[in-house]
Steps between C-alpha positions, in 0.01 A plus 500: 500500500855575397630847564568686177801737516415864448656708225773643723604161636720258314373156405781328691475402861770538760853413380643171623749570776730232636545526878303824484793706371620362165274594208565197281267613221676829424865411573630280216810380683290391798259311276780324313686418821191347662419297188854368461517434875182293493632302203830449683316378808302243301810375320711480817229340712390251237856412407592440864188290552576286196853439624431438870122438544506710817194726498580740783858556391383550140263774614787665686718480189214647295467798734877548495497484121227763488696734726831454317358536150282799594787685665735410214260639239433810710876561535554450128225752415639752750852463359370543146306813603814651655703427184230661286499810720882529477488464121219757476702750708809435289310564178349816648846625605643414158231706330538783750881531494577404140722755319546715812810565705355262765493202261723225650564341158619831361751534786630147437542564128679831552734359768591195290565708188722745691704219661551320166628815330785540756 
């Protein structure tokens, strides 16, 4: 008999964790990085095998391709997340300081208009 989940329990089982620490199911950048890395490993390994016909070396190239593509995608996602956070903080500061004496654009406008009038 299959165990039926009770009302309080969710229908999903345990989340898939890579190496026991990385929850691939709930972290979109991890999922994309692993998928692109596996595709990169197949392309690199198969391409190397078609060029050289050396099986062991092609497997090594495939593993290297997986590592490089996975880390490259992970880095790209991390960089994009940092840029988004900086833009979000900038927008928040623009809304917060707009039309106040702390507005940096207001200081630039007033200093340029006073220097051009001299």
